[in-house]
TORKOL-4160 file (C-alpha; in steps of 0.2 Angstrom, whole numbers, padded with zeros to 4 digits, m for minus):
253
<pt num="1" X="0674" Y="0638" Z="0445"/>
<pt num="2" X="0685" Y="0644" Z="0431"/>
<pt num="3" X="0693" Y="0627" Z="0429"/>
<pt num="4" X="0675" Y="0619" Z="0429"/>
<pt num="5" X="0670" Y="0630" Z="0415"/>
<pt num="6" X="0685" Y="0627" Z="0405"/>
<pt num="7" X="0683" Y="0608" Z="0406"/>
<pt num="8" X="0664" Y="0609" Z="0402"/>
<pt num="9" X="0668" Y="0620" Z="0386"/>
<pt num="10" X="0682" Y="0608" Z="0381"/>
<pt num="11" X="0669" Y="0593" Z="0382"/>
<pt num="12" X="0655" Y="0602" Z="0373"/>
<pt num="13" X="0655" Y="0599" Z="0354"/>
<pt num="14" X="0646" Y="0615" Z="0351"/>
<pt num="15" X="0657" Y="0627" Z="0361"/>
<pt num="16" X="0675" Y="0633" Z="0358"/>
<pt num="17" X="0686" Y="0641" Z="0371"/>
<pt num="18" X="0690" Y="0659" Z="0365"/>
<pt num="19" X="0699" Y="0666" Z="0380"/>
<pt num="20" X="0702" Y="0664" Z="0398"/>
<pt num="21" X="0704" Y="0679" Z="0410"/>
<pt num="22" X="0712" Y="0680" Z="0427"/>
<pt num="23" X="0719" Y="0694" Z="0439"/>
<pt num="24" X="0736" Y="0701" Z="0434"/>
<pt num="25" X="0744" Y="0694" Z="0450"/>
<pt num="26" X="0739" Y="0676" Z="0447"/>
<pt num="27" X="0754" Y="0664" Z="0443"/>
<pt num="28" X="0744" Y="0656" Z="0429"/>
<pt num="29" X="0745" Y="0671" Z="0418"/>
<pt num="30" X="0753" Y="0666" Z="0402"/>
<pt num="31" X="0749" Y="0648" Z="0404"/>
<pt num="32" X="0739" Y="0638" Z="0392"/>
<pt num="33" X="0721" Y="0638" Z="0399"/>
<pt num="34" X="0719" Y="0619" Z="0397"/>
<pt num="35" X="0736" Y="0614" Z="0402"/>
<pt num="36" X="0730" Y="0607" Z="0418"/>
<pt num="37" X="0720" Y="0595" Z="0408"/>
<pt num="38" X="0735" Y="0588" Z="0400"/>
<pt num="39" X="0730" Y="0595" Z="0383"/>
<pt num="40" X="0735" Y="0611" Z="0374"/>
<pt num="41" X="0721" Y="0624" Z="0368"/>
<pt num="42" X="0732" Y="0637" Z="0361"/>
<pt num="43" X="0722" Y="0650" Z="0372"/>
<pt num="44" X="0734" Y="0658" Z="0385"/>
<pt num="45" X="0727" Y="0664" Z="0402"/>
<pt num="46" X="0728" Y="0683" Z="0401"/>
<pt num="47" X="0723" Y="0699" Z="0412"/>
<pt num="48" X="0721" Y="0709" Z="0396"/>
<pt num="49" X="0702" Y="0710" Z="0394"/>
<pt num="50" X="0702" Y="0716" Z="0376"/>
<pt num="51" X="0714" Y="0701" Z="0372"/>
<pt num="52" X="0703" Y="0689" Z="0381"/>
<pt num="53" X="0687" Y="0695" Z="0372"/>
<pt num="54" X="0694" Y="0697" Z="0355"/>
<pt num="55" X="0687" Y="0681" Z="0348"/>
<pt num="56" X="0672" Y="0679" Z="0360"/>
<pt num="57" X="0654" Y="0678" Z="0357"/>
<pt num="58" X="0649" Y="0676" Z="0376"/>
<pt num="59" X="0659" Y="0679" Z="0392"/>
<pt num="60" X="0654" Y="0668" Z="0407"/>
<pt num="61" X="0658" Y="0678" Z="0422"/>
<pt num="62" X="0660" Y="0671" Z="0440"/>
<pt num="63" X="0670" Y="0684" Z="0449"/>
<pt num="64" X="0666" Y="0698" Z="0461"/>
<pt num="65" X="0654" Y="0713" Z="0458"/>
<pt num="66" X="0668" Y="0726" Z="0454"/>
<pt num="67" X="0676" Y="0714" Z="0442"/>
<pt num="68" X="0660" Y="0709" Z="0433"/>
<pt num="69" X="0655" Y="0728" Z="0431"/>
<pt num="70" X="0672" Y="0731" Z="0423"/>
<pt num="71" X="0670" Y="0716" Z="0411"/>
<pt num="72" X="0652" Y="0722" Z="0408"/>
<pt num="73" X="0658" Y="0739" Z="0401"/>
<pt num="74" X="0670" Y="0731" Z="0388"/>
<pt num="75" X="0657" Y="0718" Z="0383"/>
<pt num="76" X="0644" Y="0731" Z="0380"/>
<pt num="77" X="0656" Y="0741" Z="0369"/>
<pt num="78" X="0662" Y="0725" Z="0360"/>
<pt num="79" X="0644" Y="0717" Z="0358"/>
<pt num="80" X="0649" Y="0702" Z="0368"/>
<pt num="81" X="0635" Y="0694" Z="0377"/>
<pt num="82" X="0637" Y="0689" Z="0395"/>
<pt num="83" X="0632" Y="0675" Z="0407"/>
<pt num="84" X="0634" Y="0682" Z="0425"/>
<pt num="85" X="0635" Y="0670" Z="0439"/>
<pt num="86" X="0643" Y="0683" Z="0451"/>
<pt num="87" X="0633" Y="0687" Z="0467"/>
<pt num="88" X="0633" Y="0701" Z="0480"/>
<pt num="89" X="0628" Y="0715" Z="0469"/>
<pt num="90" X="0620" Y="0731" Z="0476"/>
<pt num="91" X="0604" Y="0738" Z="0469"/>
<pt num="92" X="0614" Y="0752" Z="0459"/>
<pt num="93" X="0625" Y="0738" Z="0452"/>
<pt num="94" X="0610" Y="0728" Z="0446"/>
<pt num="95" X="0603" Y="0744" Z="0438"/>
<pt num="96" X="0620" Y="0746" Z="0429"/>
<pt num="97" X="0618" Y="0728" Z="0422"/>
<pt num="98" X="0600" Y="0731" Z="0417"/>
<pt num="99" X="0605" Y="0746" Z="0407"/>
<pt num="100" X="0619" Y="0737" Z="0398"/>
<pt num="101" X="0606" Y="0724" Z="0393"/>
<pt num="102" X="0598" Y="0737" Z="0382"/>
<pt num="103" X="0613" Y="0734" Z="0370"/>
<pt num="104" X="0618" Y="0716" Z="0373"/>
<pt num="105" X="0610" Y="0699" Z="0379"/>
<pt num="106" X="0613" Y="0695" Z="0397"/>
<pt num="107" X="0608" Y="0680" Z="0407"/>
<pt num="108" X="0610" Y="0684" Z="0426"/>
<pt num="109" X="0606" Y="0672" Z="0440"/>
<pt num="110" X="0613" Y="0670" Z="0457"/>
<pt num="111" X="0614" Y="0651" Z="0454"/>
<pt num="112" X="0617" Y="0643" Z="0437"/>
<pt num="113" X="0612" Y="0626" Z="0443"/>
<pt num="114" X="0597" Y="0618" Z="0433"/>
<pt num="115" X="0592" Y="0610" Z="0449"/>
<pt num="116" X="0592" Y="0625" Z="0460"/>
<pt num="117" X="0581" Y="0634" Z="0447"/>
<pt num="118" X="0568" Y="0620" Z="0447"/>
<pt num="119" X="0568" Y="0622" Z="0466"/>
<pt num="120" X="0564" Y="0640" Z="0464"/>
<pt num="121" X="0548" Y="0635" Z="0455"/>
<pt num="122" X="0544" Y="0623" Z="0468"/>
<pt num="123" X="0546" Y="0636" Z="0481"/>
<pt num="124" X="0534" Y="0647" Z="0473"/>
<pt num="125" X="0521" Y="0633" Z="0472"/>
<pt num="126" X="0524" Y="0628" Z="0490"/>
<pt num="127" X="0523" Y="0646" Z="0497"/>
<pt num="128" X="0507" Y="0650" Z="0489"/>
<pt num="129" X="0499" Y="0634" Z="0496"/>
<pt num="130" X="0507" Y="0636" Z="0514"/>
<pt num="131" X="0503" Y="0654" Z="0516"/>
<pt num="132" X="0495" Y="0652" Z="0533"/>
<pt num="133" X="0501" Y="0644" Z="0549"/>
<pt num="134" X="0519" Y="0640" Z="0543"/>
<pt num="135" X="0535" Y="0649" Z="0549"/>
<pt num="136" X="0548" Y="0650" Z="0535"/>
<pt num="137" X="0566" Y="0649" Z="0537"/>
<pt num="138" X="0580" Y="0648" Z="0524"/>
<pt num="139" X="0596" Y="0639" Z="0529"/>
<pt num="140" X="0612" Y="0639" Z="0518"/>
<pt num="141" X="0629" Y="0632" Z="0520"/>
<pt num="142" X="0645" Y="0635" Z="0510"/>
<pt num="143" X="0664" Y="0633" Z="0510"/>
<pt num="144" X="0675" Y="0643" Z="0522"/>
<pt num="145" X="0681" Y="0654" Z="0508"/>
<pt num="146" X="0664" Y="0662" Z="0503"/>
<pt num="147" X="0664" Y="0680" Z="0507"/>
<pt num="148" X="0646" Y="0685" Z="0506"/>
<pt num="149" X="0632" Y="0680" Z="0517"/>
<pt num="150" X="0618" Y="0675" Z="0515"/>
<pt num="151" X="0622" Y="0667" Z="0498"/>
<pt num="152" X="0615" Y="0675" Z="0483"/>
<pt num="153" X="0605" Y="0659" Z="0480"/>
<pt num="154" X="0597" Y="0660" Z="0498"/>
<pt num="155" X="0592" Y="0678" Z="0495"/>
<pt num="156" X="0585" Y="0673" Z="0478"/>
<pt num="157" X="0575" Y="0660" Z="0487"/>
<pt num="158" X="0569" Y="0672" Z="0499"/>
<pt num="159" X="0563" Y="0684" Z="0485"/>
<pt num="160" X="0553" Y="0670" Z="0477"/>
<pt num="161" X="0545" Y="0665" Z="0494"/>
<pt num="162" X="0541" Y="0683" Z="0499"/>
<pt num="163" X="0534" Y="0687" Z="0482"/>
<pt num="164" X="0523" Y="0672" Z="0482"/>
<pt num="165" X="0517" Y="0678" Z="0499"/>
<pt num="166" X="0514" Y="0696" Z="0494"/>
<pt num="167" X="0528" Y="0702" Z="0506"/>
<pt num="168" X="0543" Y="0713" Z="0504"/>
<pt num="169" X="0558" Y="0704" Z="0508"/>
<pt num="170" X="0567" Y="0719" Z="0514"/>
<pt num="171" X="0554" Y="0722" Z="0527"/>
<pt num="172" X="0551" Y="0705" Z="0533"/>
<pt num="173" X="0569" Y="0696" Z="0532"/>
<pt num="174" X="0578" Y="0692" Z="0548"/>
<pt num="175" X="0596" Y="0688" Z="0546"/>
<pt num="176" X="0602" Y="0684" Z="0563"/>
<pt num="177" X="0595" Y="0680" Z="0581"/>
<pt num="178" X="0604" Y="0682" Z="0597"/>
<pt num="179" X="0599" Y="0685" Z="0615"/>
<pt num="180" X="0581" Y="0687" Z="0621"/>
<pt num="181" X="0572" Y="0690" Z="0604"/>
<pt num="182" X="0555" Y="0687" Z="0610"/>
<pt num="183" X="0542" Y="0676" Z="0601"/>
<pt num="184" X="0545" Y="0673" Z="0582"/>
<pt num="185" X="0535" Y="0686" Z="0571"/>
<pt num="186" X="0525" Y="0675" Z="0559"/>
<pt num="187" X="0526" Y="0687" Z="0545"/>
<pt num="188" X="0545" Y="0686" Z="0545"/>
<pt num="189" X="0556" Y="0675" Z="0534"/>
<pt num="190" X="0572" Y="0670" Z="0543"/>
<pt num="191" X="0589" Y="0666" Z="0536"/>
<pt num="192" X="0603" Y="0656" Z="0544"/>
<pt num="193" X="0621" Y="0655" Z="0537"/>
<pt num="194" X="0634" Y="0641" Z="0540"/>
<pt num="195" X="0652" Y="0642" Z="0533"/>
<pt num="196" X="0665" Y="0628" Z="0535"/>
<pt num="197" X="0676" Y="0616" Z="0526"/>
<pt num="198" X="0673" Y="0613" Z="0507"/>
<pt num="199" X="0654" Y="0613" Z="0507"/>
<pt num="200" X="0650" Y="0617" Z="0489"/>
<pt num="201" X="0632" Y="0624" Z="0493"/>
<pt num="202" X="0617" Y="0617" Z="0502"/>
<pt num="203" X="0601" Y="0627" Z="0503"/>
<pt num="204" X="0585" Y="0622" Z="0513"/>
<pt num="205" X="0569" Y="0631" Z="0514"/>
<pt num="206" X="0559" Y="0625" Z="0530"/>
<pt num="207" X="0540" Y="0627" Z="0532"/>
<pt num="208" X="0537" Y="0624" Z="0550"/>
<pt num="209" X="0519" Y="0622" Z="0554"/>
<pt num="210" X="0510" Y="0614" Z="0569"/>
<pt num="211" X="0511" Y="0595" Z="0568"/>
<pt num="212" X="0522" Y="0595" Z="0552"/>
<pt num="213" X="0537" Y="0602" Z="0543"/>
<pt num="214" X="0540" Y="0603" Z="0525"/>
<pt num="215" X="0558" Y="0605" Z="0519"/>
<pt num="216" X="0563" Y="0609" Z="0501"/>
<pt num="217" X="0582" Y="0606" Z="0499"/>
<pt num="218" X="0595" Y="0607" Z="0486"/>
<pt num="219" X="0613" Y="0601" Z="0489"/>
<pt num="220" X="0627" Y="0603" Z="0477"/>
<pt num="221" X="0641" Y="0590" Z="0477"/>
<pt num="222" X="0651" Y="0598" Z="0463"/>
<pt num="223" X="0653" Y="0615" Z="0454"/>
<pt num="224" X="0650" Y="0605" Z="0438"/>
<pt num="225" X="0632" Y="0608" Z="0439"/>
<pt num="226" X="0635" Y="0627" Z="0438"/>
<pt num="227" X="0646" Y="0625" Z="0423"/>
<pt num="228" X="0634" Y="0615" Z="0414"/>
<pt num="229" X="0620" Y="0627" Z="0418"/>
<pt num="230" X="0631" Y="0641" Z="0412"/>
<pt num="231" X="0634" Y="0633" Z="0395"/>
<pt num="232" X="0615" Y="0631" Z="0393"/>
<pt num="233" X="0613" Y="0650" Z="0396"/>
<pt num="234" X="0627" Y="0653" Z="0383"/>
<pt num="235" X="0618" Y="0643" Z="0370"/>
<pt num="236" X="0602" Y="0652" Z="0374"/>
<pt num="237" X="0610" Y="0669" Z="0371"/>
<pt num="238" X="0616" Y="0663" Z="0354"/>
<pt num="239" X="0598" Y="0664" Z="0348"/>
<pt num="240" X="0593" Y="0680" Z="0357"/>
<pt num="241" X="0595" Y="0699" Z="0354"/>
<pt num="242" X="0598" Y="0712" Z="0368"/>
<pt num="243" X="0589" Y="0709" Z="0384"/>
<pt num="244" X="0591" Y="0704" Z="0403"/>
<pt num="245" X="0586" Y="0686" Z="0405"/>
<pt num="246" X="0586" Y="0674" Z="0420"/>
<pt num="247" X="0588" Y="0655" Z="0421"/>
<pt num="248" X="0569" Y="0654" Z="0420"/>
<pt num="249" X="0570" Y="0660" Z="0403"/>
<pt num="250" X="0584" Y="0648" Z="0398"/>
<pt num="251" X="0574" Y="0633" Z="0405"/>
<pt num="252" X="0557" Y="0639" Z="0399"/>
<pt num="253" X="0550" Y="0639" Z="0417"/>
């Protein structure tokens, strides 16, 4: 994802690469951030957060929750805005991000893809219309290296569906089935997770009724869509003050 973001920034006429961060043990530390593209940027990959943020207006963060929160504290202190694509936050961690948004502009989304966020709006419409007689299941598939499940995008889809139906996702979500489970409770929203190979990210919300099925699906074939969406979020923040925003705000949905 870091390489996709760097390539997208390099190709964007209105963006400049100000820094590139990685973990201290990564062998790329000290190398030119665009060297792998065959060009020199003059920006060295560093594990020094202050050095990486020294010239930055916005930090685009796709890491892990603990890394994002460490970056958040420094960005808040320095007045650097953030685009957060990291997933897997606890409620307490989300509250910490919301508190920081009182001082800096933050766009936070479990999926930066423009297409996925359009799908979220479609799910809201479909769920309101299909609110009776349809069983709802969310199926997601990702590469073998993904460490959290269900994906942040699948959970966000579940939240959209539950809210449209007037339900509490925490109370109605079913994350796995095994053995003699009995008949399906029609008030539940089911989740199924697939992990394998190099699948970038597939998400389907299935509305199963009697005599018909409706499926709303998004399939990512490249991470470039996340990078392009992140740049749209960064551009959006350039015209905003402090606050916590979503991709709906960025896209005007």
